[in-house]
Backbone as a printed PyTorch tensor [residue, N CA C, xyz], in Angstrom:
tensor([[[  8.1100,  10.1040, -17.8740],
         [  8.3540,   9.1390, -17.5540],
         [  7.3960,   9.1150, -15.7830]],

        [[  6.6390,   7.9100, -15.3040],
         [  6.0660,   7.9490, -14.2220],
         [  7.2670,   8.3540, -13.1280]],

        [[  7.0520,   8.6280, -11.7870],
         [  7.5340,   9.0570, -10.7690],
         [  7.0540,   8.0860,  -9.3500]],

        [[  7.8220,   7.3630,  -8.4870],
         [  7.2950,   6.9520,  -7.7860],
         [  8.6110,   7.2520,  -6.3520]],

        [[  7.7200,   6.7470,  -5.2070],
         [  8.9380,   7.0060,  -3.8970],
         [  9.5390,   5.5260,  -3.3380]],

        [[ 10.7430,   5.7060,  -3.7850],
         [ 11.7250,   4.7190,  -3.2590],
         [ 12.4960,   4.9040,  -1.9960]],

        [[ 12.6950,   4.1370,  -1.4090],
         [ 13.5630,   4.5190,  -0.3200],
         [ 13.7040,   5.9170,   0.2970]],

        [[ 12.6580,   6.4510,   0.5790],
         [ 12.1360,   7.7100,   0.6770],
         [ 12.7900,   8.8870,   0.0090]],

        [[ 13.0810,   8.6790,  -1.1510],
         [ 13.1740,   9.4300,  -2.3880],
         [ 12.3720,   9.5730,  -3.7980]],

        [[ 12.1370,  10.2080,  -4.3930],
         [ 11.2760,  10.8020,  -5.6870],
         [ 12.1240,   9.9840,  -6.7070]],

        [[ 12.1010,   8.5450,  -7.1940],
         [ 12.6940,   8.0490,  -8.4420],
         [ 11.7330,   8.2080,  -9.7450]],

        [[ 12.4950,   8.2520, -10.8560],
         [ 11.6930,   7.8130, -12.1520],
         [ 11.4080,   6.3250, -12.0840]],

        [[ 10.1280,   6.2150, -12.6080],
         [ 10.0940,   4.3990, -12.8880],
         [ 10.4010,   4.2390, -14.2580]],

        [[ 11.6420,   3.0820, -14.5860],
         [ 11.9090,   2.8680, -15.6400],
         [ 11.2000,   1.6270, -16.3100]],

        [[ 10.3230,   1.1260, -15.4540],
         [ 10.0730,  -0.6410, -16.1140],
         [  8.3620,  -0.4040, -16.3610]],

        [[  8.0340,  -1.0420, -17.3850],
         [  6.6880,  -0.9480, -17.6030],
         [  6.2200,  -2.6580, -17.4740]],

        [[  4.7490,  -1.8180, -16.8860],
         [  3.9150,  -3.5320, -16.1720],
         [  3.3320,  -4.2760, -17.3820]],

        [[  3.4310,  -5.3240, -17.5160],
         [  2.6830,  -5.9300, -18.3130],
         [  1.2790,  -6.1790, -18.0650]],

        [[  0.5870,  -6.3950, -18.9190],
         [ -0.9760,  -6.4180, -18.2710],
         [ -1.2640,  -8.0180, -17.8940]],

        [[ -2.2140,  -8.5470, -17.0110],
         [ -2.3400,  -9.8370, -16.5970],
         [ -2.4610, -10.8660, -17.5070]],

        [[ -3.1990, -10.8450, -18.4420],
         [ -3.4290, -11.2710, -19.7360],
         [ -2.5470, -11.2440, -20.7690]],

        [[ -1.2400, -11.2630, -20.2070],
         [  0.2220, -10.9990, -21.3720],
         [  0.8110, -12.3590, -21.5360]],

        [[  1.1550, -12.8860, -22.3890],
         [  2.0830, -13.7530, -22.9500],
         [  3.5660, -13.4100, -23.1180]],

        [[  4.2560, -14.6900, -23.5150],
         [  5.7900, -14.4580, -23.7000],
         [  6.5260, -13.2320, -24.5970]],

        [[  5.1570, -13.5630, -26.0720],
         [  5.4460, -12.6660, -27.0720],
         [  5.1040, -10.8400, -26.5260]],

        [[  4.5930, -10.4940, -25.4280],
         [  4.3500,  -9.2660, -24.8220],
         [  5.8540,  -8.4840, -24.2860]],

        [[  7.0540,  -9.3660, -24.0500],
         [  7.6450,  -9.1450, -23.3520],
         [  8.8180,  -8.1970, -24.4260]],

        [[  9.1080,  -7.2810, -23.9080],
         [  9.7810,  -6.2060, -25.1270],
         [ 10.9890,  -6.3810, -24.4760]],

        [[ 11.4800,  -5.9670, -23.5640],
         [ 12.6450,  -5.9200, -22.7890],
         [ 12.8250,  -6.2430, -21.2340]],

        [[ 14.3680,  -6.6090, -20.9160],
         [ 14.3800,  -7.1190, -19.4130],
         [ 13.6730,  -6.3780, -18.5770]],

        [[ 13.5180,  -5.0020, -18.6160],
         [ 12.8640,  -4.0810, -17.3760],
         [ 11.1590,  -4.4520, -17.4820]],

        [[ 10.7720,  -5.3290, -18.3340],
         [  9.4440,  -5.7140, -18.3980],
         [  9.1420,  -5.8500, -16.6910]],

        [[  7.9440,  -6.0230, -16.3210],
         [  7.3060,  -6.6100, -15.0690],
         [  5.8790,  -7.3790, -15.3640]],

        [[  6.7120,  -8.5950, -15.3180],
         [  5.4650,  -9.8160, -15.8990],
         [  4.6190,  -9.9920, -14.5870]],

        [[  3.3510, -10.5410, -15.0530],
         [  1.9910, -10.8840, -14.1270],
         [  2.7470, -12.5410, -13.8640]],

        [[  2.4650, -12.8290, -12.3390],
         [  2.5340, -14.1270, -11.9390],
         [  2.2590, -15.1590, -12.7890]],

        [[  1.0190, -14.8260, -13.4230],
         [  0.5710, -16.3090, -14.0700],
         [  2.0020, -16.6300, -15.5260]],

        [[  2.4830, -15.5330, -15.7240],
         [  3.4740, -15.6750, -16.3770],
         [  4.5810, -16.3340, -16.2040]],

        [[  5.0080, -15.6180, -15.0210],
         [  6.3740, -16.2110, -14.7580],
         [  6.3960, -17.4650, -14.4480]],

        [[  5.3390, -17.8220, -13.8210],
         [  4.8450, -19.3900, -13.3650],
         [  5.3720, -20.2310, -14.6020]],

        [[  4.2290, -19.7210, -15.9000],
         [  4.2580, -20.7850, -16.6550],
         [  5.7620, -20.4970, -17.6400]],

        [[  6.5140, -19.7380, -17.4950],
         [  7.3900, -19.4290, -18.7400],
         [  8.7430, -18.5970, -18.1080]],

        [[  9.1100, -19.3080, -16.5350],
         [ 10.1480, -18.9530, -15.8250],
         [ 11.4010, -19.2710, -16.6020]],

        [[ 11.6120, -20.1100, -16.8570],
         [ 12.8530, -20.1140, -17.9030],
         [ 13.0330, -19.5500, -18.9380]],

        [[ 12.3330, -18.8360, -19.3880],
         [ 12.2210, -18.1980, -21.1350],
         [ 12.4180, -16.9850, -20.1200]],

        [[ 11.4110, -16.4540, -19.4860],
         [ 11.7290, -15.2330, -18.8120],
         [ 12.9380, -14.7270, -18.1730]],

        [[ 13.2800, -15.6880, -17.4230],
         [ 14.8430, -15.8940, -17.1880],
         [ 16.2190, -15.4780, -17.9800]],

        [[ 16.1540, -16.2190, -19.0680],
         [ 16.6950, -16.4480, -20.2670],
         [ 16.8690, -14.9020, -20.5910]],

        [[ 15.8770, -14.2620, -20.6850],
         [ 15.5820, -12.9300, -21.1950],
         [ 16.4320, -11.8010, -20.4500]],

        [[ 16.5480, -12.1080, -19.5420],
         [ 17.1090, -11.0180, -17.9700],
         [ 15.9110, -10.5570, -17.2860]],

        [[ 14.4720, -11.1330, -17.7410],
         [ 13.5270, -10.6100, -17.0900],
         [ 13.7210, -10.8800, -15.0260]],

        [[ 13.5900,  -9.3110, -14.2120],
         [ 13.8340,  -9.7520, -13.2220],
         [ 12.3730,  -9.5150, -12.0400]],

        [[ 11.3640,  -8.8130, -12.9170],
         [ 10.2590,  -7.8680, -11.9020],
         [  8.8800,  -8.9740, -12.4780]],

        [[  8.0820,  -9.0920, -11.0800],
         [  7.0320, -10.0530, -11.4890],
         [  6.0460,  -9.2540, -10.6060]],

        [[  4.6120,  -8.6760, -10.9820],
         [  3.6420,  -8.2210, -10.2940],
         [  2.6900,  -9.1380,  -9.9920]],

        [[  2.2710,  -9.0500,  -8.1810],
         [  1.4740, -10.3560,  -7.9710],
         [ -0.3090,  -9.2120,  -7.4180]],

        [[ -1.0420,  -9.6970,  -8.0340],
         [ -2.5690,  -9.4960,  -7.6310],
         [ -2.8920,  -9.5990,  -5.8220]],

        [[ -3.6020,  -8.7780,  -4.9000],
         [ -3.8050,  -9.1780,  -3.5330],
         [ -4.4800, -10.2700,  -3.5590]],

        [[ -5.4370, -11.1310,  -4.2110],
         [ -5.7090, -12.1020,  -4.3790],
         [ -5.0400, -13.5210,  -5.2160]],

        [[ -3.8580, -13.1580,  -5.1580],
         [ -2.6180, -14.4990,  -5.3770],
         [ -1.9870, -14.5200,  -4.0000]],

        [[ -1.1820, -16.0410,  -3.8030],
         [ -0.1080, -16.1230,  -3.0890],
         [  0.9610, -16.1100,  -3.6240]],

        [[  2.0770, -16.0320,  -2.8360],
         [  3.4360, -16.2620,  -3.3510],
         [  4.1470, -17.5560,  -3.3490]],

        [[  3.5350, -18.1990,  -3.1950],
         [  3.6580, -19.8360,  -2.7990],
         [  4.5220, -20.3450,  -4.3560]],

        [[  3.5880, -19.8760,  -5.4290],
         [  4.5650, -20.2490,  -6.4840],
         [  5.7610, -19.8010,  -6.9770]],

        [[  6.2370, -18.8070,  -5.8010],
         [  7.5110, -17.9130,  -6.2680],
         [  8.5510, -18.4700,  -5.5540]],

        [[  7.9870, -19.3210,  -4.3990],
         [  9.1890, -20.1000,  -3.2350],
         [ 10.3870, -20.1730,  -4.0550]],

        [[ 10.3190, -20.7380,  -5.0950],
         [ 11.6520, -21.1310,  -5.6210],
         [ 12.2310, -20.3430,  -6.5410]],

        [[ 11.9320, -19.4610,  -7.0840],
         [ 12.2400, -18.3590,  -7.7800],
         [ 12.3960, -16.9500,  -7.3430]],

        [[ 12.0560, -16.8470,  -6.1770],
         [ 11.9100, -15.4340,  -5.5050],
         [ 13.3450, -14.5840,  -5.1890]],

        [[ 14.1320, -15.5010,  -5.3150],
         [ 15.6470, -14.8810,  -4.8340],
         [ 16.2690, -14.5070,  -6.3740]],

        [[ 15.8360, -14.7540,  -7.3050],
         [ 16.0430, -14.5410,  -8.8250],
         [ 15.5180, -13.0860,  -9.2020]],

        [[ 14.6860, -12.6630,  -8.2440],
         [ 13.8610, -11.2930,  -8.7600],
         [ 14.7760, -10.3380,  -7.9330]],

        [[ 14.8620,  -8.8800,  -8.8190],
         [ 15.0980,  -7.8570,  -8.1790],
         [ 13.9600,  -6.7350,  -7.8560]],

        [[ 12.8260,  -7.3730,  -8.3870],
         [ 11.6250,  -6.1880,  -7.9560],
         [ 10.1430,  -7.1740,  -7.7670]],

        [[  9.3140,  -7.5100,  -6.8070],
         [  8.2910,  -7.8850,  -6.8810],
         [  7.2700,  -6.6670,  -5.9620]],

        [[  6.2880,  -6.3340,  -6.8620],
         [  5.3330,  -5.7500,  -7.2060],
         [  3.9080,  -6.0000,  -6.7830]],

        [[  3.3390,  -5.4830,  -5.4660],
         [  2.0210,  -5.7280,  -5.1100],
         [  0.9870,  -5.2840,  -5.6220]],

        [[ -0.0570,  -5.4370,  -6.5380],
         [ -1.1240,  -4.7170,  -6.6740],
         [ -2.1510,  -4.7060,  -5.6290]],

        [[ -2.6070,  -3.4420,  -5.6090],
         [ -3.4790,  -3.0050,  -4.6540],
         [ -4.8800,  -2.3170,  -5.3980]],

        [[ -6.2260,  -3.4150,  -5.5630],
         [ -7.0870,  -2.9700,  -6.6780],
         [ -7.8080,  -1.8270,  -6.0720]],

        [[ -7.9900,  -1.7480,  -4.4540],
         [ -9.1480,  -1.1200,  -4.2500],
         [ -8.2270,  -0.6530,  -2.6590]],

        [[ -8.7030,   0.5090,  -2.2780],
         [ -8.3990,   1.0260,  -0.9230],
         [ -8.5380,   0.3400,   0.2240]],

        [[ -9.8380,  -0.7210,   0.0930],
         [-10.4620,  -1.6020,   1.5440],
         [ -9.8110,  -2.8450,   1.2180]],

        [[ -8.5900,  -2.8240,   0.4390],
         [ -8.1640,  -4.2990,   0.3810],
         [ -6.9500,  -4.3340,   0.9030]],

        [[ -6.7380,  -4.8240,   2.0080],
         [ -5.5960,  -4.5070,   2.9430],
         [ -4.8240,  -6.1000,   2.1430]],

        [[ -5.1490,  -7.3630,   1.8730],
         [ -4.4290,  -8.1220,   1.3220],
         [ -3.0200,  -7.9650,   1.1290]],

        [[ -2.6210,  -7.0820,  -0.0330],
         [ -1.4340,  -6.7100,  -0.3070],
         [ -0.4570,  -6.1900,   1.2670]],

        [[ -0.7720,  -5.7430,   2.1800],
         [ -0.0630,  -5.4460,   3.2300],
         [  0.5350,  -6.9290,   3.8290]],

        [[ -0.4540,  -7.5230,   3.8750],
         [ -0.0890,  -8.7950,   3.9640],
         [  0.8790,  -9.8280,   3.2020]],

        [[  0.8190,  -9.7460,   2.1100],
         [  1.4970, -10.2350,   1.2960],
         [  3.0990,  -9.8060,   1.4080]],

        [[  2.8990,  -8.2440,   1.3780],
         [  4.5660,  -7.6780,   1.5890],
         [  5.2770,  -8.3690,   2.7950]],

        [[  4.2150,  -8.5440,   3.7830],
         [  5.0790,  -8.6390,   4.9780],
         [  5.3050, -10.5050,   4.8430]],

        [[  4.4550, -11.2410,   4.5910],
         [  5.1410, -12.3090,   3.9360],
         [  6.2040, -13.0150,   3.1460]],

        [[  6.3330, -11.8470,   1.7840],
         [  7.5080, -11.6530,   1.1520],
         [  8.7850, -11.7000,   1.9910]],

        [[  8.7540, -10.5440,   3.0500],
         [  9.7540, -10.2600,   3.5990],
         [ 10.4310, -11.3810,   4.4720]],

        [[  8.8860, -11.8470,   5.4540],
         [  9.4960, -12.2080,   6.4590],
         [  9.4330, -13.7590,   6.1100]],

        [[  8.7490, -14.2440,   5.3720],
         [  8.4780, -15.9850,   5.2250],
         [  9.5630, -16.3260,   4.2430]],

        [[  9.0950, -15.3850,   3.4230],
         [ 10.3240, -16.2050,   1.9720],
         [ 11.5080, -15.0440,   2.1820]],

        [[ 12.1430, -14.4870,   2.8490],
         [ 13.1910, -13.5340,   2.9820],
         [ 13.4300, -12.5520,   1.7610]],

        [[ 12.4550, -12.1840,   1.3070],
         [ 12.6130, -11.5080,  -0.2140],
         [ 13.0390, -10.1750,   0.1070]],

        [[ 14.5150, -10.1200,  -0.7170],
         [ 15.4520,  -9.2000,  -0.2440],
         [ 15.3940,  -8.1550,  -1.1570]],

        [[ 14.8720,  -8.2460,  -2.4480],
         [ 14.6380,  -7.1360,  -3.2850],
         [ 13.8160,  -5.8400,  -3.1820]],

        [[ 13.6390,  -5.0850,  -4.1910],
         [ 12.6110,  -4.0280,  -4.4370],
         [ 11.1900,  -4.6070,  -3.9570]],

        [[ 10.3950,  -4.2720,  -2.8750],
         [  8.8160,  -4.8830,  -2.7280],
         [  7.7570,  -3.2540,  -2.9050]],

        [[  7.4390,  -3.6310,  -4.0650],
         [  6.8640,  -1.9620,  -4.8470],
         [  5.3860,  -2.2180,  -4.5530]],

        [[  4.5510,  -1.3440,  -3.8190],
         [  2.8810,  -0.9980,  -3.9700],
         [  2.5770,  -0.6620,  -5.2400]],

        [[  1.7330,  -1.2800,  -5.7570],
         [  1.0860,  -0.2980,  -6.8410],
         [ -0.5700,  -0.1770,  -6.9600]],

        [[ -1.1050,   0.4020,  -8.0550],
         [ -2.4880,   0.6270,  -7.9300],
         [ -3.1170,   1.5180,  -7.1020]],

        [[ -4.0200,   1.0860,  -6.1040],
         [ -4.9620,   2.2340,  -5.3600],
         [ -3.9890,   2.2190,  -4.3010]],

        [[ -2.9200,   3.1670,  -4.0560],
         [ -2.3770,   3.2240,  -3.1280],
         [ -2.2580,   4.9570,  -2.8910]],

        [[ -2.9130,   5.0780,  -1.4050],
         [ -3.1220,   6.4030,  -0.8780],
         [ -1.3760,   6.8430,  -0.0930]],

        [[ -1.3820,   8.3900,   0.1200],
         [ -0.5580,   8.4350,   0.9070],
         [ -0.9700,   8.2070,   2.6870]],

        [[ -1.9290,   8.1650,   2.7260],
         [ -2.1950,   7.5660,   4.1410],
         [ -1.2020,   6.3500,   4.6890]],

        [[ -1.3880,   5.5100,   3.5160],
         [ -0.9840,   4.5020,   3.7530],
         [  0.4270,   3.5680,   3.7440]],

        [[  1.2450,   4.8950,   3.3600],
         [  2.5450,   4.9780,   2.9770],
         [  3.0220,   4.5300,   4.5150]],

        [[  3.1090,   5.0700,   5.5250],
         [  3.8690,   4.5100,   6.7080],
         [  3.6690,   3.1430,   6.7030]],

        [[  1.9820,   2.9540,   6.8090],
         [  2.0360,   1.3470,   7.3040],
         [  2.6110,   0.2340,   6.1250]],

        [[  2.6090,   0.7380,   4.9070],
         [  3.2510,  -0.2500,   3.7920],
         [  4.8770,  -0.6240,   4.2610]],

        [[  5.6570,   1.0030,   4.6390],
         [  6.6980,   0.6130,   4.9140],
         [  6.9230,  -0.5220,   6.0760]],

        [[  5.9880,  -0.1410,   7.3350],
         [  6.3670,  -1.2420,   8.0430],
         [  5.8440,  -2.7620,   8.0350]],

        [[  5.2610,  -2.8000,   6.7700],
         [  5.1420,  -4.1060,   5.9650],
         [  6.4010,  -4.8050,   5.0130]],

        [[  7.3320,  -3.7270,   4.8030],
         [  8.4700,  -4.2510,   4.1830],
         [  8.7380,  -3.6400,   2.7870]],

        [[  7.4720,  -2.8340,   2.5680],
         [  7.2150,  -2.2670,   0.5110],
         [  8.6220,  -0.7390,   1.3520]],

        [[  9.2930,  -1.0170,   0.2420],
         [ 10.4640,   0.1600,   0.2360],
         [ 10.4400,   0.8810,  -1.2970]],

        [[  9.2320,   0.5840,  -1.8420],
         [  8.7200,   1.5370,  -3.2100],
         [  7.5690,   1.1720,  -3.2670]],

        [[  6.4750,   2.9270,  -3.4580],
         [  5.3790,   3.2620,  -3.3980],
         [  5.1650,   3.8840,  -4.6050]],

        [[  4.2770,   3.4520,  -5.4280],
         [  3.5920,   3.9510,  -6.5590],
         [  2.3540,   4.3790,  -6.6880]],

        [[  2.1290,   5.7620,  -6.1820],
         [  0.9110,   6.1430,  -5.5070],
         [ -0.0010,   6.4060,  -6.5170]],

        [[ -1.2920,   6.7040,  -6.1750],
         [ -1.8910,   7.4110,  -7.1250],
         [ -1.7050,   8.5170,  -7.9710]],

        [[ -2.2920,   8.7900,  -9.3240],
         [ -1.9440,  10.0880,  -9.9790],
         [ -2.5600,  11.0860,  -9.2450]],

        [[ -1.7320,  12.2050,  -9.2150],
         [ -1.8600,  13.3110,  -8.3190],
         [ -1.8140,  13.5190,  -6.9890]],

        [[ -0.8190,  12.6770,  -6.3480],
         [ -0.4540,  12.4980,  -4.8610],
         [  0.9530,  13.5360,  -5.2120]],

        [[  1.0840,  14.6490,  -4.0380],
         [  1.8310,  14.9880,  -3.8510],
         [  3.1410,  13.7660,  -3.3110]],

        [[  4.3460,  13.7390,  -4.0610],
         [  5.0890,  12.7910,  -3.4840],
         [  5.9660,  13.1810,  -2.5650]],

        [[  6.3450,  14.7130,  -2.4110],
         [  7.3500,  14.8830,  -1.3640],
         [  6.4050,  14.8730,  -0.1180]],

        [[  4.9890,  15.2610,   0.1500],
         [  4.2820,  14.8900,   0.8780],
         [  4.0140,  13.4560,   1.4750]],

        [[  3.8980,  12.8000,   0.7120],
         [  4.0480,  10.9590,   0.9000],
         [  5.3730,  10.9950,   1.5330]],

        [[  6.5690,  11.2980,   1.1200],
         [  7.6020,  10.8560,   1.8980],
         [  7.5450,  11.4900,   3.6040]],

        [[  7.1360,  12.5400,   3.5700],
         [  6.7740,  13.3600,   5.2080],
         [  5.5030,  12.1610,   6.0230]],

        [[  4.7540,  11.5840,   4.7470],
         [  3.7510,  10.5180,   5.8740],
         [  4.4420,   9.3270,   6.1520]],

        [[  5.7980,   9.0940,   5.7280],
         [  6.3060,   8.0700,   6.0510],
         [  6.3740,   8.0090,   8.0730]],

        [[  6.9460,   9.6060,   8.1300],
         [  7.2130,   9.6250,   9.8960],
         [  6.2810,  10.1680,  10.2870]],

        [[  5.1340,   9.8560,  10.2530],
         [  3.5120,   9.8030,  11.0120],
         [  3.6510,   9.8770,  12.4580]],

        [[  4.3200,   8.9000,  12.5860],
         [  4.4260,   7.6750,  13.8900],
         [  5.8400,   7.5600,  14.1560]],

        [[  6.0530,   7.9160,  15.4940],
         [  7.5820,   7.5650,  15.9460],
         [  7.3940,   6.4800,  17.0560]],

        [[  6.5890,   6.1160,  17.2920],
         [  6.7580,   4.6070,  18.0260],
         [  5.6750,   3.7070,  17.7030]],

        [[  5.5900,   2.6050,  17.5440],
         [  4.6840,   1.6820,  17.6420],
         [  4.5800,   0.2330,  18.7310]],

        [[  3.8530,  -0.0830,  19.2570],
         [  3.4880,  -1.3600,  19.8920],
         [  4.2810,  -2.4460,  19.3410]],

        [[  3.4410,  -2.6980,  18.3900],
         [  3.5220,  -4.2080,  17.5730],
         [  4.9910,  -4.0370,  16.9230]],

        [[  5.6060,  -5.5450,  16.8830],
         [  6.4520,  -6.0330,  15.9710],
         [  6.0960,  -6.0030,  14.3910]],

        [[  6.8590,  -5.3180,  13.5090],
         [  6.6210,  -5.6190,  12.2070],
         [  8.2010,  -5.7330,  11.3820]],

        [[  8.1420,  -5.3700,  10.2370],
         [  9.2380,  -5.9920,   9.4750],
         [ 10.0140,  -4.9350,   9.7180]],

        [[  9.6960,  -3.4440,   9.5270],
         [ 10.8050,  -2.6170,  10.0070],
         [ 11.5170,  -2.3320,  11.2720]],

        [[ 10.6860,  -2.7940,  12.3270],
         [ 11.0230,  -2.8150,  14.1130],
         [ 10.5610,  -4.1870,  14.1610]],

        [[ 11.1900,  -5.3470,  14.3290],
         [ 10.6900,  -6.6760,  14.8060],
         [ 10.9560,  -6.7490,  15.8920]],

        [[ 11.1890,  -5.7300,  17.3530],
         [ 11.1520,  -5.7630,  18.5670],
         [  9.8230,  -5.2870,  19.2240]],

        [[  9.0530,  -5.7740,  19.8170],
         [  7.9920,  -4.8650,  20.3220],
         [  8.2060,  -3.6730,  21.3770]],

        [[  7.5120,  -2.8560,  21.4810],
         [  7.9680,  -1.5400,  22.2640],
         [  8.2480,  -2.2590,  23.8120]],

        [[  7.4300,  -2.8930,  24.3100],
         [  7.8430,  -3.6120,  25.6580],
         [  9.3410,  -4.1610,  25.5620]],

        [[  9.5990,  -4.5930,  24.4940],
         [ 11.0780,  -5.3060,  24.4560],
         [ 12.0550,  -4.0490,  24.0930]],

        [[ 11.6700,  -3.2100,  23.7420],
         [ 13.2330,  -1.9530,  23.5520],
         [ 13.0300,  -0.6800,  24.7050]],

        [[ 11.8900,  -0.8990,  25.5920],
         [ 11.7670,  -0.2270,  26.9220],
         [ 13.0070,  -0.4970,  27.9630]],

        [[ 13.8850,   0.0860,  28.8300],
         [ 14.3940,  -0.4410,  29.5240],
         [ 14.1480,  -0.5280,  30.8110]]])
């Protein structure tokens, strides 16, 4: 069973991510994580099945989820490449603009070096590339102790925190 880092702990992943071109017949159980396009086209049917996880590609927006985001326990953002930083923005938008309070997971081309910054953008779960030392990845969450800018995990900038 695959493992990931969630809330600074290593946990088993019990969810199956369906491919982007999946249709309603591909859904086998309520722990399946469906692509955004399937969720948008079959929201009522998927909700009736108890599906509560959606994954979004970095080139998609969260606008189609505005009315149903509160129904989700898991929103997963796909990082297709190391150089594609749009997933960071989507994570921050999910937390700040859409007030998403469920599990926000990064998956795909996710590297240990990104762990700290993913958390600052609101991600609480990270599915790292195969071969990543997950204990070392957890240590990476504390790479920096102070930040100048405000973020999801620290809404006050440094100059507002200093006395």
